[in-house]
N, C-alpha and C positions, 0 to 999 in steps of 0.2 A: 332839501340840501346836503349836499356831500362834505365830509370833511374835509379840509385839503390834502390831507395824508390818504383817504381813499380814494379822490378823485385824482391827484399824480401817478396812483397804482393803475386805476382805471386806465388816464392817457398814457400812459407807459406802456399796459398792456395790449392797448391797442394801436398803438406804434408799434409794437413786435407783431402783431398778425399782419399789420399793414406789409411791414417788409418781408415775412416769408411766404406772406400768399404768391407773389407774382412766381416765384421761383419755383418753387412747386406743382403751380397750376400749368406750366410748361410742361413737363415729364409724366411719361404713364407707363407703365409694363405690358407687357403682351405674353400669354400664353399662348403658342400657335403650334405644338409639337404636334397638332392635328390641324392643320390649318383651313380643314371646313368646319371647325369647330371653335376655333379661336377666342380666348377669353383675354379682354382688356381690363386693366385697374389701373385707378388713378386718384391719387387725392386729390384731385385736381377736377380733370372733365371737364375741360376746357377747350372746345375745340377751335383750332383756324377759321378765320371768317367763312371760308368755304365749308366746316364742318367737318375737313380731312385732317387726320394727323399722316405724318412718314411714319417709316419703321426701319429699325435697326436689327436685325440679328444677333446677337454676341455669338457673332462667330467670327475668327479673324480674317476670312476671306470676305465676308459681307461688311465687316468693319470698313475693311480699305476699299471696299465700293462704295461706300457712303450710305445713306440714308434713302432709303424708296417709297417711293409713290404708290396708292393711299391705304390709309385703315379708316374704316367709317366706325362709332359707335353705334349699336343698338339702342333702344329706350329701353328695354325690358333687363332686369337684373338677370345676373348669372353666377351659377356656384363658380370659387375660384379655390384654389388651391394656394393662392400668396399670403404669405403672410407676413405682419409686420407686429413687431412686439409680442409673440406669441399668438395672437388673433388672426385669426381668417380676415382677407379684406372681402369685399364684395365686387363682384365682375359686372360688365356687361359682355354680351357679343359683340365681337369685332370681326366687321365683315372688309376682305381687300377689294376695290376699284377698279383696279388694274391685272384682275388675273389673281386668281386663288397660287401661291407658293407649290410647289411641287412637292419641299420636304420640308418635316417641321422643325420648329426652332422656338428660341425662347431669347426675349428683348425687350425693349425700349419705344416708346411712342412718342414723337416729338413733331414741334410744329415746324412748318414748312420753313428753310433756309436756316435750319441749325446747323453750325460748324463744331464738326465732330474730330476732333486731333486727340491719338491713340498714346495711352503712355501707358511702356513697362512696364512692371508686367501685369497685366489683366486692369485696364484701367483707361479711359478715356477721360476728357475735359470737352466739355459741352456748352457752346454758346449760341443763345440766339438772339434774332433780331429785335429791339427792345429793352434786353434785359438790361441790367447794370453791372452784373456780374455773372460768373460760370459757375459750371455745376461739375464736379468731378465724381465719377461713378467709377469704381472696383465692384470687380465680380469675380466668383470663387466658387470651386465645389466644395463640397465638405461628400460625407461616404454615400448620402442619396439624395442628393438635393442642391440649388443653386443659390448661393447669395448676391444680393447686391445691394452697392452701399451707396446712397448718393448724398456728397458734403458738398455745402456753399463755400466760397472762395471769400467768405464775407465776414466779419469781423465782428463777434466770435464765430467762430464756423457751427450752422446748422447741420445735424446728418440726420439722416433717415436711412433706417439698416431693413431689408426683407428678403424673404425665403423661401424658395417655392419646391417643395417636396417632388422629387421625378418621379417617383416609383419606383427605383432601383437603382442598382448598385451602377456607381459611379468613380473613376478616378479622383479623389482628392486633391484639390490643386489651393485648399485656403490654408495659410501658418494653419500653427497650432496657438490652440487660445493662451 
């Protein structure tokens, strides 16, 4: 039999993970720098009922146009350049079901019906059907990589930070540490 303090801790941890789960299960990241070899990572990987995600490249014109349809995840693991807490994340092949985009990009995978609100500078607010809260996405570049930070609007806020090495020098836009 569990002692009261241990039982209370186990119930608290279970409640925290239940609260955190749905938020992170609604988001994914996609590296489509080569759209024919796109790789998706998701701390989640629970697709919509149709098994498809919408996608949103993190470029001003794409954000203005809104999420596009559709991406389907493959079943085989794929090497990914995305990292979280300095550890690589395992990816899955991603295929575009409405034609392969003509040029490369990096962005987000979202459930259908996600509302995207641009917040300057280089931030977005995401709200999707059935979610109790929203997530703010901040993205910026360092000398040769893309940083993406996801923060919930719950109290206390939960934050996850990701990094993608672009393998080339880019103009830094992240604030100094």
